[in-house]
N, C-alpha and C positions, 0 to 999 in steps of 0.2 A: 229859190228857197220856198216854193209853194207848199210842198208837203210838210216841211219843217214848220212853216208858219201855222198850218192847220193844227199840228200837234201841240205847239206851245199855246195856242189860243183855246184849247179845250179846258173843261172844268177840272180835270185831274191835274195836280201839280206835276211839272216836268223839270227834272234836274238835268241840265245839259253840261256835259264834261267836254270842254274844248281841250284837246290834247294833241300830241305829236308822237310819231313812232320813235324818234330819237331822244325823247325826253325821259330821263330816269325817274323823276318824281311821278310822272304820268303812269309809269309801269307799276309803281307801288299803289296807285289809286285803283287799279282794276280789281284786286280782291276786296278792297274796302267797298267799292260800289256794288259788288256782288253780295256782300254781307248786308249792305243797306237794302237792296232789293229783297233779299230773303227776310229781313226784319219787317219791312213796310208792306210787302205784298202788293196788292193792287191799289193801294192808296197813293202810289207814286210811280211815275214812269221815268226811267233814266235813259238818256240818249248820249252817245259818244260822237263827237264831231272832230275829225282830224283836220287841223288848221292848214296843213299842207295840201290836202285834197279838196278843201272847201275854203279857199282864201276869201271868197266873197262874203261868206257867213262870218268869218273871223274879222274881216274889215268892218262889216255892218255893226257888229257888237263891240268893236274897239278892243279886240283881244291883243294884248301886247306881251303876255307871258303865259306859259302853260305849265301845269294845268290851271285853267280858269273854270270855275263852276258857277253856273247861273241857274237860279230857280225861277221858273215862270209859272204863272197860273192865269188863265184867261188872257194871254198875251202880254200880261204885265210882268215886269221883272220885280220879284219880291226880295231877292238877295243875290249877292255876287261876292266871290272871293277868289283870289289866285293863291295857289299853293296846295299841297297835299293835305288831306284831312282823314281822320279815322271814320269808320262807319258810325260809331257812337256820336261823334261830333256832328256829322251830317244829319243823323236822325233828329238830334235836338234842334238843329237849325230848321229843318223842314217842318217839324212839329210846331215850333214857335212861329214860323212865318205863315203857316197855313191854318193855324188855330186848332191843331189837333194832331 
């Protein structure tokens, strides 16, 4: 998890989408995450982590259901939720959790 750890420890907030190929709600998240990136630009980084391909990361963060979204900044978990969300909901969460 070396590179992953480097990314979440950065100054820029990172939203990690723990997902799986077989997960229906995860598929609905893809266009919402794209909208979020379009809206927030370089103020946020979004990373997708497939729990089946990265079981060690899923276990480390206690992922029990997908999609699970975790917002990190400087290595700290600022927010976490399981289940699909809209881009607007995510934008409000990120703005509130990061102060802007």
